[in-house]
N, C-alpha and C positions, 0 to 999 in steps of 0.2 A: 295548091294546098299549103305552100310554104308561107305566103302572106297571111293566109287565114289562120294558120297555126301560131305563127310567129306574133302577130299583132293582137289577136283576140283571145286566144286561149292560153298560150304560154305564159303571159304575164300573170294571169290568174293562178296558174299552177305554181309558178315561182313563188308568189306571195304565200301560197298555202304550204307547199312542201319544200321549198328552198331550191336553189339553182342546181345543186349537185344532182339530186334525184331526178329533176326534170331533164338534165343533160344525159344522164345514164338511160332514161326511158327513151329519149329521142334516139340515142345511139343504137339501142336494142331494136327500136321499130325500124330504123334505117336498115339495120342488118337483116331483119326479117324480110324487108322488101327486096334486098339483094338475093337472099336465099329464095325467095318466091320466083325471081327472074331465073335463077340457076335450075330451078326444078321445073317450073311451068313453061318456060319459053323453050320451044323445040325448033325443029327446022321450019315448020309452018305453024307458027303460034296463032291462036285465036286472040284477037286484040283485047277483048274484054276480060279474058281470064288470064292470058299469058303476059300481056304487057300492062294494061291499064291498072290492074290490082297492085302490081309492083310499083308502078309509078305513084299510086296513092300512098302506099306504105312509105316509100322513100321520101315523098314530099312532106308527109306528116313528121317523119323522123328529122328531116333537115330543119323544118320549122320549129320544132321543139328544141333543137340543139343550137341554132343560131341566135335565138333570142337572149340567152343569158350572156 
């Protein structure tokens, strides 16, 4: 998710909204991915709902944050 967000989408968002807003949005999405892991992952997590969803959110957040 990081290369996809960083190279394809973040550049367009930066041009439209500016780097500050994109970095804030990326940090908030990354934080929501961490919160997902804290809430959804238990002792025996389901991969699709407990781990993969958090990985997708953190990947999108990092991809938006690293581009600017």
